[in-house]
C-alpha positions in Angstrom: 23.2 -15.5 35.3 23.9 -16.6 31.8 21.1 -18.1 29.6 22.4 -21.7 29.8 22.4 -21.7 33.6 19.0 -20.0 33.7 17.5 -22.5 31.3 19.1 -25.5 33.0 17.6 -24.4 36.3 14.0 -24.3 35.0 11.7 -27.1 36.1 11.0 -29.0 32.9 8.9 -32.1 32.3 10.7 -35.4 31.9 9.9 -35.5 28.2 11.6 -32.2 27.6 14.4 -32.5 24.9 18.0 -31.8 25.9 19.1 -28.2 25.3 21.7 -29.1 22.7 18.8 -30.3 20.4 17.2 -26.9 20.0 19.7 -25.5 17.6 19.6 -28.2 15.0 15.9 -28.7 15.2 15.1 -24.9 14.8 17.6 -24.7 11.9 15.6 -27.4 10.0 12.3 -25.8 11.0 13.4 -22.3 9.9 14.5 -23.8 6.5 11.0 -25.4 6.1 9.4 -22.1 7.2 11.5 -20.2 4.6 10.4 -22.5 1.7 6.7 -22.5 2.6 6.5 -18.8 3.4 8.5 -18.0 0.3 6.0 -19.8 -1.7 3.1 -17.9 -0.1 4.8 -14.5 -0.6 5.7 -15.3 -4.2 2.0 -16.2 -4.9 1.0 -12.9 -3.2 3.4 -10.8 -5.3 2.3 -12.6 -8.5 -1.3 -12.0 -7.5 -2.2 -15.7 -7.4 -3.6 -15.3 -3.9 -4.8 -12.1 -2.1 -2.6 -10.3 0.4 -4.9 -11.1 3.3 -3.9 -14.8 3.0 -0.3 -13.9 3.7 -1.1 -11.8 6.8 -1.1 -14.8 9.3 2.3 -15.8 7.8 3.7 -12.3 8.4 2.4 -12.4 12.0 3.7 -15.9 12.5 7.2 -14.8 11.5 7.1 -11.8 13.9 5.9 -13.9 16.8 8.4 -16.7 16.0 11.3 -14.2 15.9 10.1 -12.5 19.1 10.2 -15.7 21.1 14.0 -16.1 21.6 14.5 -12.5 22.9 11.5 -12.8 25.2 12.3 -16.3 26.5 16.1 -16.1 26.7 16.7 -12.3 26.7 14.0 -11.1 29.1 13.8 -14.6 30.7 10.1 -14.0 31.0 8.2 -17.3 30.8 4.7 -15.6 31.0 5.4 -13.4 27.9 7.0 -16.3 26.1 3.9 -18.4 26.8 1.7 -15.7 25.4 3.9 -15.5 22.4 3.6 -19.2 21.8 -0.2 -18.8 21.9 0.0 -16.1 19.3 2.2 -18.4 17.1 -0.4 -21.2 17.5 -3.2 -18.7 16.7 -1.5 -17.8 13.4 -1.3 -21.5 12.5 -5.0 -22.0 13.1 
């Protein structure tokens, strides 16, 4: 079963956005992430802020990049949910 058919067969809430919207939205989000994280990492490398401040940003990137292979590659909703919780944890 390909990813599109698998995703379209999932039971989703009525407020779930259409699947075609994910690409454009995540493109904009990753552009924002790049600018904000770039600023943090620049400040770390110029010693304006300590490295420990950037650690949640690094973990956030790892967890964000891991989501797509977990959700759509492994098609494992439980692991994807755990990954989302880890992403949220890095934001807090």
